[in-house]
N, C-alpha and C positions, 0 to 999 in steps of 0.2 A: 420365696418358694412359690411354686405353683400349687396352691392348695384350694380345695373345694370348700364350699361353705358348710358342708357336712362334717368337716374335721372337728376334732375336739382336742382339748389339752389334757394331758395326763401328767400327774405329779408323780415323779419317781424319786423315792428317798435314796440317798447315797451317804456313804462314809468316806472320809478322806484324811490324810495326814500321816504321821508316822506313829505307830503304836508305842514306840519307845518315848516319844516326846509329847504325844497327845493326839487324839483323833477328834475329828469334828464331823457334825452332821449338817446335811443340807438337802435340797430338793432341786431336781432338774425338771423343768416343765417342757414336755415334747408335744409336738403336734402329731396326733394319731389319726390313722385312716379311719373312716367312718365305720369300718367293720369292727373296731375294738370297742367293746361296750363297758368293760370294767374300768373303774378308777378314772373316769374322764369327767371333766367339768370345765366350765368357762374359767378363764384366768381371773381370779379374784383373790389372790394371795397377797396378804398384807406384808410388805417387806421384800417382795420378789422384785428383782431388777430385770427389766425387759432387755433382751439381747438381740442383736442382729447379726447376720452372716455367721451363724453357728449351727452346726449339725452335731449329732451324737450317734456313735455306734452303740447299740444297746444289746444286752444279754450276750456279752462277749465271754466265751469260755476261757478259763485261765490259761489253757495251753496256747491260746492265740495272743497273749499279751507278753511282751510288746511286739515280738517279731511278726506274727500274723497281721496285726492291724497296721503296722508300719509298712510292711511289704505291700499290702493291699492298697494303702493310701499313697504310695510313693509317687505315682504319676500326678498327684495333685500337690506335691511338696511346694512348688513355687507360689502357691496361693494359701498355704497353711501358715498362720500367724502363731498359733499356740495350741498345744495338746495337753489335756489333763486327763489322767486316768484315775477313776474313783471306783469304789466298790459298790455295786448295786445291792440295796437292801431288799430282799424278797418279800412279797406280800405273803403272809402266812396265815393259814386257817388254823383253828384249834387242832385238827387232826395232824397237821404238819409240824406242830410245835415240838413233838418229840423225835421227829425224823431229821436226819442230817440233810440239809439243803446244799446243793451244789452252788458254789460261789461263782457269781458272774460279775463282770465289770461293765462300766459304762464309760465310754471314751468320748470326751468333748473335743471338738475340733473348731477353733476360731479361725474363720476364713477371711480373706482380704476384703471380699465384696459379697453381696447377696447373689450375684451371678456365679461366683466361685463356689458358694455354699450350695446353690442349686444344681450345679454341674457335679459336685461331689456326691450329693444325694442321688441323682439320677444315674450316675455312673456306677456307684458301688453298692446301692441297695440290692439285696438278693444275690450278690456274687459270692462265691466261695472264698474263704480266706486263703485257701491253698488248693491246688489241683490235685494234691495227694488224697484229699478227702473232700469230694464236692458235695457231700450231704451236709456239711456245716457251713451255713451261709451267713453273710453279714446282714444285719438289719440297721439301716440308716434312717434317722428321723430328724426333721428340723427341731431346733430348740428355740423356744420363744421367751423363756425366762429362767433365771437362776435365783435360789435363795439359800443363803447360808444362815444357820441358826446361831443365836448369840453374837451377832455382829460380825460374823466371818463371811467373807465373800469367796466363793469357789475358785476364782481366778486370780486373786491376789497372791503375790509371791509369799511363799512360806505361810500361807493361810492366815495372814495378819488381818486384824480387823480393818474394815474399809475406812480409809482416811476421810475425815470430814474436815474441810477447811474452815477455819474460824479467823475472823479479822477483828482486831482490837479497835475500838473507836475512841 
């Protein structure tokens, strides 16, 4: 990604899984523009796995999942390796605890190369999901790391714990 030195990393808490079978928690670390001051810090998360060629659509409204995001991203389909939709956990203040927060999603796109991720970012960031309502626009950010809690990795199939190979001697 073409990122300036003033960019920062933001930890975005997420939930994923099937509520009937079990849900899991994790964090997605995105590279934020220098204008974002809240919740940014250098990457020093223990257990975070650094990723390459990944971008995220953030703050996606529920009515855009999955049709809106897939329709918007379809021109990049040949370079998309994996898509994972997770629930964004909002940052809540004490005043907001009693209020109902609108659910939003975070959609991870694993791309074939860093060049494909960069093209996805530059092409889709700021574009409307649909031309029926051009006021709702997509925000795409580079992803630098992922962290699943309790040994779960966000991109493993069926949210299985990350496999660690061991060899007997």
